[in-house]
C-alpha positions in Angstrom: -134.4 -93.5 -13.8 -134.6 -97.2 -14.8 -136.9 -97.1 -18.4 -139.1 -100.0 -17.6 -140.5 -98.1 -14.3 -143.5 -96.2 -15.0 -144.5 -93.1 -12.7 -148.0 -91.9 -12.2 -148.1 -88.1 -11.0 -151.3 -87.1 -9.4 -152.2 -83.4 -8.6 -150.1 -81.3 -10.7 -149.2 -80.8 -14.6 -145.7 -80.0 -16.0 -145.0 -76.7 -16.6 -142.8 -73.6 -16.1 -145.5 -71.3 -14.8 -146.4 -72.3 -11.1 -143.9 -73.5 -8.2 -145.4 -77.3 -8.0 -145.2 -77.4 -12.0 -141.5 -76.2 -12.3 -140.3 -78.2 -9.5 -142.2 -81.1 -10.4 -140.4 -80.5 -14.4 -137.0 -80.4 -12.6 -137.2 -83.0 -10.4 -138.1 -84.9 -13.3 -135.8 -83.5 -16.6 -134.5 -86.2 -19.1 -137.2 -88.7 -18.0 -138.7 -90.9 -20.5 -142.1 -89.0 -21.4 -143.7 -92.7 -22.2 -143.2 -93.6 -19.0 -145.0 -90.7 -17.6 -148.7 -89.8 -17.2 -150.4 -87.5 -15.3 -153.9 -87.0 -13.6 -155.0 -83.1 -12.6 -157.7 -80.9 -12.7 -158.4 -78.9 -16.0 -157.1 -75.3 -14.7 -153.2 -77.4 -14.7 -154.4 -78.6 -18.7 -154.1 -75.2 -20.4 -151.7 -73.0 -22.5 -149.2 -73.3 -20.2 -148.8 -76.8 -19.9 -145.8 -78.8 -20.8 -147.1 -81.8 -23.1 -143.6 -82.5 -24.2 -142.6 -84.0 -20.6 -145.2 -86.6 -21.3 -148.3 -86.2 -23.5 -150.5 -89.0 -21.4 -152.5 -87.0 -19.2 -155.8 -87.2 -17.7 -158.1 -84.4 -16.9 -160.3 -84.5 -13.9 -163.9 -83.7 -14.5 -167.3 -84.3 -14.4 -167.2 -87.8 -13.5 -164.9 -87.5 -10.7 -165.4 -84.0 -9.5 -169.0 -83.8 -8.1 -170.3 -80.2 -6.5 -173.0 -80.3 -4.1 -176.4 -79.2 -4.7 -177.3 -75.9 -5.7 -173.4 -74.8 -6.3 -173.9 -77.3 -9.3 -175.8 -75.2 -11.0 -173.4 -72.5 -10.8 -169.9 -74.2 -10.9 -168.4 -74.7 -14.5 -168.2 -77.7 -16.2 -165.3 -80.0 -17.0 -165.2 -83.3 -19.8 -163.4 -85.8 -17.7 -161.0 -87.9 -19.5 -157.2 -88.5 -21.4 -156.2 -85.0 -22.6 -155.5 -85.2 -26.6 -152.9 -83.2 -27.7 -150.5 -83.5 -31.2 -147.4 -82.2 -31.4 -149.1 -79.6 -34.3 -151.6 -78.6 -32.5 -152.5 -76.0 -29.7 -152.9 -77.3 -26.0 -156.2 -78.3 -25.6 -159.2 -75.9 -23.9 -162.9 -77.1 -22.6 -165.8 -74.8 -23.2 -165.6 -74.1 -20.0 -161.9 -72.8 -19.9 -163.3 -70.4 -23.3 -165.9 -69.1 -21.0 -166.9 -65.8 -20.5 -164.1 -63.5 -18.2 -166.9 -61.8 -16.6 -168.7 -65.1 -15.4 -165.2 -66.3 -14.4 -164.2 -62.8 -12.8 -167.3 -63.3 -10.3 -166.7 -66.9 -9.4 -163.3 -66.3 -8.5 -163.8 -63.4 -6.6 -167.3 -63.6 -4.9 -167.9 -67.6 -5.0 -165.0 -68.9 -4.0 -164.5 -66.3 -0.6 -168.0 -66.9 0.0 -167.4 -70.1 0.4 -164.4 -70.0 2.3 -165.8 -67.5 4.9 -169.4 -69.4 5.6 -166.9 -72.1 6.1 -168.4 -74.4 3.5 -166.0 -74.9 0.5 -164.6 -78.3 2.4 -167.9 -79.7 1.9 -168.8 -77.8 -1.3 -167.7 -80.5 -3.4 -166.1 -84.1 -3.4 -163.4 -85.7 -5.6 -163.8 -89.0 -6.4 -162.3 -92.1 -8.0 -164.3 -92.9 -11.2 -164.6 -96.5 -12.9 -163.0 -94.6 -16.5 -160.0 -92.9 -14.1 -159.3 -96.6 -12.6 -159.4 -98.0 -16.1 -157.2 -95.2 -17.6 -154.4 -95.8 -14.1 -155.0 -100.0 -15.2 -154.2 -99.5 -18.5 -151.0 -97.2 -17.9 -150.2 -99.7 -14.9 -147.7 -97.5 -12.6 -144.5 -99.0 -11.1 -145.2 -95.9 -8.0 -147.2 -93.0 -7.8 -146.1 -89.6 -6.8 -148.6 -87.1 -5.5 -148.9 -83.6 -4.6 -151.9 -82.4 -3.1 -153.5 -78.3 -2.3 -156.4 -79.1 -0.9 -159.0 -81.5 1.0 -160.0 -82.9 -2.2 -156.4 -83.5 -3.5 -156.0 -85.6 0.2 -158.8 -87.2 -0.5 -158.1 -88.5 -4.1 -154.6 -89.7 -2.9 -156.3 -91.7 0.1 -158.9 -93.2 -2.9 -156.2 -94.5 -4.6 -154.3 -95.7 -2.3 -156.9 -97.7 -1.0 -157.5 -98.9 -4.3 -154.2 -99.6 -5.6 -152.4 -100.7 -2.6 -149.5 -102.8 -4.0 -148.0 -99.2 -5.8 -145.5 -97.3 -3.5 -147.0 -93.9 -3.3 -144.6 -91.1 -2.8 -146.3 -87.5 -1.2 -144.7 -84.1 -2.0 -145.9 -81.3 0.2 -145.2 -77.8 -1.6 -146.8 -75.6 1.1 -148.3 -75.8 4.7 -152.0 -75.4 3.4 -153.4 -77.2 6.2 -151.8 -74.8 8.6 -154.2 -72.1 7.1 -157.7 -74.0 7.4 -158.6 -72.4 10.4 -158.1 -68.8 9.4 -161.0 -66.5 8.7 -163.9 -68.6 8.7 -167.0 -69.7 10.5 -165.8 -73.4 10.7 -162.3 -73.0 10.7 -161.4 -75.4 14.1 -164.1 -78.1 13.0 -162.1 -78.4 9.5 -159.1 -78.1 10.8 -159.6 -81.2 13.0 -161.0 -83.3 10.3 -158.7 -81.9 7.4 -155.8 -82.7 10.2 -157.5 -86.6 10.7 -157.5 -87.4 6.7 -153.8 -86.1 6.1 -152.3 -88.0 8.9 -153.9 -91.1 7.1 -152.7 -90.1 3.7 -149.0 -89.6 5.6 -149.5 -92.5 7.3 -150.4 -94.8 4.0 -147.4 -93.1 1.7 -144.3 -95.4 1.4 -142.1 -91.8 1.2 -142.9 -88.2 2.0 -140.9 -85.4 1.1 -140.7 -81.9 2.1 -140.0 -78.6 0.2 -137.5 -77.4 2.3 -135.2 -78.4 5.7 -137.7 -76.5 7.9 -140.8 -78.1 6.8 -138.8 -81.5 7.4 -138.1 -80.7 10.9 -141.4 -79.0 11.5 -143.7 -82.3 9.8 -141.5 -85.0 11.8 -142.5 -83.0 14.8 -146.3 -82.5 14.0 -147.2 -85.8 12.5 -144.1 -88.0 13.8 -143.3 -88.8 10.2 -139.6 -88.3 8.5 -139.9 -86.2 5.8 -136.8 -86.3 3.1 -136.1 -82.6 1.3 -136.8 -81.9 -2.2 -136.6 -78.4 -3.0 -136.6 -77.1 -6.7 -133.5 -78.1 -8.6 -132.5 -75.8 -11.2 -130.5 -75.8 -14.6 -127.4 -74.1 -13.6 -126.2 -73.6 -16.8 -129.2 -72.0 -17.9 -129.8 -70.2 -15.1 -125.9 -68.5 -15.1 -125.9 -67.8 -18.7 -126.5 -64.5 -18.1 -124.8 -64.2 -15.0 -123.4 -60.6 -13.5 -120.0 -60.1 -13.7 -120.0 -56.2 -13.3 -121.1 -54.9 -10.1 -120.1 -51.7 -11.4 -123.1 -48.9 -10.4 -123.3 -45.5 -12.4 -125.6 -42.6 -11.5 -128.8 -44.9 -11.9 -129.4 -48.0 -11.1 -132.8 -51.0 -11.5 -134.3 -53.1 -8.7 -136.4 -55.9 -10.1 -139.2 -57.9 -9.2 -140.7 -60.6 -11.4 -143.6 -62.8 -10.5 -147.1 -62.8 -9.5 -149.0 -60.3 -8.1 -151.3 -60.9 -4.4 -153.2 -58.9 -2.0 -151.1 -59.4 0.9 -147.6 -59.2 -1.9 -148.5 -56.2 -3.2 -148.8 -54.6 0.1 -145.2 -55.6 0.5 -143.9 -54.7 -3.2 -145.5 -51.1 -2.8 -143.5 -50.6 0.7 -140.5 -51.7 -1.7 -142.0 -48.4 -4.0 -141.9 -46.5 -0.9 -138.4 -47.2 0.0 -137.5 -46.5 -2.8 -138.6 -43.3 -2.7 -136.7 -42.2 0.1 -133.4 -43.5 -1.5 -134.0 -41.6 -4.4 -133.8 -38.2 -1.9 -131.2 -39.0 0.0 -128.6 -40.9 -2.7 -126.9 -39.6 -5.9 -127.6 -42.3 -7.5 -131.2 -42.3 -8.8 -133.3 -46.2 -8.4 -135.7 -47.2 -10.6 -138.0 -50.6 -9.0 -138.9 -52.4 -11.8 -141.9 -54.7 -11.8 -142.4 -57.3 -14.5 -145.8 -58.4 -13.8 -148.8 -59.6 -15.8 -150.4 -56.9 -14.9 -149.7 -53.0 -13.6 -150.7 -52.8 -10.0 -153.3 -50.0 -9.1 -150.6 -48.1 -7.0 -147.8 -48.1 -8.8 -148.7 -44.8 -10.5 -148.6 -43.0 -7.1 -144.3 -43.8 -7.1 -142.0 -41.9 -9.9 -139.5 -45.2 -9.5 -142.2 -47.3 -10.3 -141.7 -49.0 -14.0 -143.5 -51.5 -15.0 -142.5 -54.1 -17.5 -144.9 -57.1 -19.1 -143.8 -60.7 -18.6 -141.0 -62.1 -20.6 -140.9 -65.5 -22.3 -138.8 -68.0 -19.8 -135.6 -68.3 -21.7 -135.3 -64.9 -21.6 -135.2 -64.8 -17.3 -131.6 -65.4 -17.2 -130.5 -62.2 -19.1 -133.2 -60.2 -17.4 -131.9 -61.4 -13.8 -128.4 -60.8 -14.5 -129.1 -57.4 -16.1 -130.6 -56.0 -12.8 -128.5 -54.4 -10.5 -130.8 -55.9 -7.5 -133.2 -58.4 -7.1 -136.1 -58.3 -4.5 -137.6 -61.6 -2.9 -141.0 -60.0 -1.2 -143.1 -62.3 1.2 -146.6 -61.2 2.6 -146.4 -60.7 6.2 -150.4 -61.3 6.9 -150.8 -64.0 9.2 -152.7 -66.8 7.1 -150.5 -66.0 3.7 -147.7 -66.8 6.3 -148.7 -69.9 8.3 -149.4 -71.1 4.3 -145.4 -70.1 3.1 -143.6 -70.6 6.4 -141.7 -73.6 5.6 -142.0 -73.0 2.3 -139.0 -72.3 -0.4 -139.9 -70.2 -3.2 -139.1 -71.7 -6.3 -137.7 -68.0 -7.9 -134.9 -68.0 -4.9 -132.4 -70.7 -6.8 -133.5 -68.6 -10.0 -132.6 -65.3 -8.2 -129.1 -66.7 -6.6 -128.0 -68.5 -9.7 -127.6 -64.9 -11.7 -125.1 -63.6 -9.5 -127.1 -60.4 -9.0 -127.3 -59.4 -5.3 -130.6 -60.2 -3.7 -132.8 -58.5 -1.1 -135.1 -60.9 0.7 -137.8 -59.1 2.2 -140.0 -61.3 4.4 -140.7 -62.8 8.4 -138.2 -63.9 9.6 -139.6 -67.2 11.2 -139.7 -68.6 7.5 -137.6 -71.2 6.0 -136.4 -68.9 2.9 -134.9 -66.4 5.9 -133.5 -69.7 7.6 -132.1 -70.5 4.2 -130.4 -67.3 3.6 -128.9 -66.8 7.4 -127.3 -70.4 7.1 -125.6 -69.4 3.5 -125.4 -65.6 4.0 -126.5 -65.3 0.2 -128.7 -62.6 0.2 -129.4 -59.2 2.4 -132.2 -59.6 4.7 -135.2 -57.4 5.9 -137.1 -59.0 8.2 -139.5 -56.1 9.5 -142.5 -54.7 7.5 -140.5 -51.5 8.0 -140.2 -48.9 4.8 -137.1 -47.4 6.4 -135.1 -50.6 7.3 -135.4 -51.4 3.4 -134.3 -47.8 2.7 -131.3 -48.2 4.9 -130.5 -51.6 3.1 -130.8 -50.6 -0.5 -128.3 -47.5 0.9 -126.2 -50.2 1.6 -126.5 -52.1 -1.3 -125.8 -49.0 -3.5 -122.9 -47.8 -1.0 -120.7 -51.0 -1.1 -119.7 -52.4 -4.3 -117.9 -54.9 -1.9 -121.1 -56.8 -0.2 -122.4 -56.6 -3.4 -119.9 -59.0 -5.1 -119.9 -61.1 -1.7 -123.9 -61.8 -1.7 -123.3 -62.3 -5.2 -120.7 -64.7 -4.9 -122.2 -66.5 -2.4 -125.4 -66.8 -3.8 -124.2 -68.4 -7.0 -121.7 -70.8 -4.9 -125.3 -72.2 -3.1 -126.8 -72.7 -5.8 -124.0 -74.9 -7.7 -123.5 -77.0 -4.5 -126.7 -77.6 -3.4 -129.3 -76.7 -6.3 -127.9 -78.3 -9.4 -130.4 -80.3 -11.4 -127.6 -82.9 -12.4 -126.9 -83.7 -8.9 -130.3 -83.2 -7.2 -132.2 -85.3 -10.2 -130.0 -88.1 -9.9 -130.8 -87.8 -6.0 -134.3 -87.9 -6.0 -134.2 -90.6 -8.9 -131.9 -93.0 -6.6 -134.7 -92.4 -4.0 -137.5 -93.4 -6.3 -135.4 -96.5 -7.1 -134.6 -97.2 -3.6 -138.2 -97.5 -2.3 -139.0 -99.7 -5.6 -136.1 -102.2 -4.7 -137.5 -102.5 -1.1 
């Protein structure tokens, strides 16, 4: 983008860990760090934050995030203001980020779920535009504001900035359909569904440009909100992700199915089902299959299955080699209704990274999702769209027995990534989209 144009990024930091952070990093790859600035919450300014993309961060703390009494007595405290970071120092941590792990665990496992169940979380705190933040933004003097939001507070902070800086074009980028989950599992769900829907529509109406994370989301949101959304999924550095690309599809007496990524309650259920399917495969096939889990922690259920091998997370730079060395990759979804509503229109950041490796991928996900629609359109992965151990077993057996099938999937996946997710092409299109907005 024109080096004279400044972009303020709201609600997401640059990192290689979260889907929003990875997408942000890839969309703005190659930009002048001095022309970028970030405003985000404290959990997004930690040891995973990329301060090379820009070192100009403002942390939302006590001056902006106000918890209501008596919750303010329990909630961890953060300092508001610019995050100081130098090339020779470690990423900054607040006192709260170094607090006792037990306290944090209690808050995450009991405090937040209780607020959710009672239906008071959307009103438990407010995120305001403080005078210090206003001055900081004025000093930076952005030409455009790019924003992501994952909560009501995020939406209302964006709306506050839209009112305070009406002369600055706003670009809103939606990652997951979290507004559809508001009504689930709490006493006041239907009330908050209406409130947040109204606030969200106001944000969209005041945005100069709206982006979605998938074509399916763009279609749905235009129907739902009457506003056109332009899809921008995570682009990838094809050369980086294909540097360990698979070239040999032969399988010996043993083979490996790999899952690399996060764990979660519903996702663990799907992963355990994969383990059960692999156990069935090992009873029928002459090939011994190992299910490798490359996750932060070893799941409690893992020891029940002889096929499961837990491996610690590897450095980001090693992932292309790891993906290319596996015989198969598995991309599972959570089938639970609330989770499905959240991810239905999303495209996982991991998908193009998996596909770029050329390693045959099995997608285990509900049928009515953006991911499954994408795979069906491009025929670039094996699909299991029912929560069935037997169907998983059958697909794994087919993958083992049919080398031509494995080669076809791997080849088509690489071609799709090269054509649709090449960061050199997508970033140019993203930049051109922003420039066309500014030129108006």
